[in-house]
N, C-alpha and C positions, 0 to 999 in steps of 0.2 A: 383617567381610566387606567386600570392596571394593565401592564404589558406594553403600553405606548412609550416610545422614546422621545423625549423633548428635543426638538430641532436645535442645532447650534445657535447661539445668540446672534451671530452674524446673519444667519438666514432670517431670523425673526425681525431684526432691524431692517433688513433689505425689503422684506415683504410689506412691512408697515409704512415705509417711506418711499416706495418706488413711484416714480413719475416719469413722464416723457414730455417732449416738446412737439408742437405743431404750429403751422403758420396761421396767423390771424388774417382777417379780411384785408388789412392794410399791408400784409407781407411781413410784419414783424413776428418773431417767434414768441410764443407764450407757453407757459408750463401748465400741463394738465395732469390730472390724476387718472391713471389707467389701471385696469385690473391686471395684477401681476401674473405672469406665466412662467413655467419652468424654463422656457426658451430664453427669458430675459436674465436669468441668473448668470453671473459671470463665472468663469472657470474656477476662480479661487474659492467660491462658495461651494461649487460642486465637489471640489477637492476636499473641503472640510466635511461635506456630507459623506463622501465615499470612505473616509477614514473610519466611520462608524460601522462599516460593513465588514463581514468576514471575507477572507480570501476566496472561499468557495462561492459566495454570492457574487463577488466581483467577476470571477472567471466564468461562471455558468449563466449569469444574468446581465450584469451591467455591460460587460464587454461586447455583448451581442445586440445592444439596443440601437446604437447608431455610431457613426464615425467619430463624432465629437466625444461621446462618452468613452469610446475605446481609447482615444488619445489621452483623456483626462485620467481614466482609471488605470492606465498603463504607466503613469508617471512614476519616477523613482521615489519621491517622498513617501508615497503610500506603501509601496512594496518593501522599501527599506525598513519601515516600522514593523511591518508584518514579519519580515525576515528576522529582525532582532528579537521580537517577542517569542518566535517559535524556535529559532536555532541559535540565537546569540550571535554577536558579530564583534569580535575584538579587532585590534589592529592587525594581528597576524592573519586572521580570517579575511579581512578586507584585502590585504596584500595578495594572498593566495588566489582569491576570486578575481582580482584585477588581472593577474597573470593568466589565469585560465580564460578570461574574457578575450584577452589578446590572442591566445592560441585558437579560440573558437573562430575568431575573425581572420584566421590565416596570418597572424602576426602583424596585422596592420597597426602602425604606430600611433594613429590618431584615436584609438580606443582609450578613453580616459577613465571611464567608470564602468562598474558592473551593471548589466541589465537586470535589475533586481527582480522584476516580474518573472523573467525567464529562469533566473536562478531559483526563485521560490518554487515555481511550478516543477522545475527539474528535481529539486530535493524532495518535493511532496509526492512524487510518483514512484511507487515501489519498483516499477518496471525498469527504471534507470539504475537500480542497484544490482541488476542481474550480473553484469561483468565483475563488479566488486565481490559479490557473493561467490561467484565461480572461482575467483582467485584466492580470497581470504574469507571463508564462510563465517567463522566465529566473529571476526572483527566487523564484518558487514552487519551482522545481526545486532551487535552491540551499538554500532553507529546508528542504525535504524531505530533502535529503542531510544537512544539519546535524542534523536530528531523528532520523536513523537509518532513515528510511523507504526511502531509495534508496541501496543499498550497492554496486550493480554496474550495468553496462550492461543486464543482463537486467531488473533492477528498473525502470529508466527506460523501457525499451521496453514493458514490460507496463503501466506506468502510462499511457503515451501511448495505450493502447488502452482506457482507462477511458471509459465512456459519458458523454456530455454535455460532453466537452472541446471547446474551440474547434478546428475543423478547420483554420482558417487558422494558428493557433499551432502545431498539430502539424506542418503542412507547413513552416512557418518553421524549427522546431527540427530536423526531420529533414534538411532541405536545406542548412542553414547550419552544421552541426557542425564540419566541417573548417575553416571560415573563422574560428572562435573557439576553436581548440584550447587556447590558453593562457589565455583569458579565462573560458571556461565549465569549471568544475571538476567538474561532476556526471557526466562520462563519461570513459572511457579510450580506447575504440576506436569511432570513428564508424560504420564499416561493420558492426561487430558489433551496435551498438545498433539500427541500422536493421533488421538481420536479425532481431533479437529481437522488434522490433515486428511485422515481417511474419509471424513464427511464431505470432502470436496468431490468425492466420487458418488455417483448415483447409480446403484445397481438394481433398481426396481425392475423386476421381470428379466434380469440377466442371470444366466446359469452360473454355477460355481466356478467352473474352469475358466470361462470367459472373464469373470470378475477378478479372479486371481491373476490371470494373465495381464489384464489392464493395470492392475495395482503394481505388479512387479516390473512392468515396462516403465513405470514412473520412478522407480527406485533401483539403485545398484545396491544389492544386499551386501552388508559387511561380511567379513570372514568369520567374525566371532559368533558362536552359536547363541550366546546370551543376547546379542544385538538382534539377531534374526528372530529369536523368540519374542522379543518386545515388539518388533515391527509386525510380525504375523498375528500377534495377539490383537493389535488394533484393527487389522484387517478383519479378523473373525468377528469382533464386536460390531463393526460397521456393516458387514455383510448380513449378519443376522438381523440387525436393526433395520436395514434397508429392504430386506426381502421377507421379513417375518418368518424366517426358517425355510425359505424357498419351498413353499407349499407343503410344509410338514416334513420335509426330508431331514431337517435338523431340529432336535429337541431344544437345544440351547446353543449359545455361542461357543461353548467349550468343544462341542462336536465339530463345529466349523474349524476351530483352531487345530484340532487333531488331524482332520483330513487335509488341511492346507499344509501343515508342517510335514505330514507324510508324503504329500505330493512333491514338495520341494526336495525331500530326501531321495525319493525315487528318481527324480529328474537329475539330481546331482550324481546319483549312483550310476545312471545310464550314460551320461554324457561327459563326466569329468574324467580326464586322463590321470588324475592324481589318485583315483580310487584303486586300491590294491585288493581289498576284500569286499566283495559285493554282498548286498543284502539278500537274505533268504526269506521266503514267505513267513517262516516261523518267527523271524526277528522283527517283522513289521507290525505295528499296532494299527488295527483297522476298526 
């Protein structure tokens, strides 16, 4: 049948020939044919079966079945293969990971090998990349793209909404995408990436000022007016998309953009000590 995966040959041979022994009436053992059960399968065959499963199935399903499955599915041969398929593993990488494994175990000298399951899960979790992004944002995004964690603009936008990321780095990335189109390879369409980030906010039934406040609390706006323009443009599109014009107060997303940018200008004019010439009502577009 289509969609079925043929079991490994070892499993087929085992199920076809499995037998057990029982005592006869005279006390001598005799061999009998019994109905095979999954409990009778040796660990080596389960290991071969689990190699056909994806890492996600192993973590979310197999490891939760029983203690025996947990021990088999956590073994190094399985996770080393998955690690090499997804991330690659040359001699230098092995050496680096072994050193880090020793550090994680407080420098204990008896640590010989990498716990490959823990390493795979660690690398596959975007949350573990937060300190790396906060220190080196561009390098972190490139590494995540290489490791298969960021495969589209949507993935990048959602990652930038991860808690505890540096707000300054988020604003820098979102505002400077077009300026590094050929240099930064982790995105394809800058406007789409910013919109995917804005779509992580749900402003249904939320007023304009509250929505703008929550958006700006997640980003440290760059000093460049061009960068601010790009970031506020994505906010305006998402707010109009989420609220449908806020019950008719806005005809289109452009009106949202004008009001948002004007609000930021007025706030800067009121609270920034660097302002020497204040805005006049005739100078403000409403």
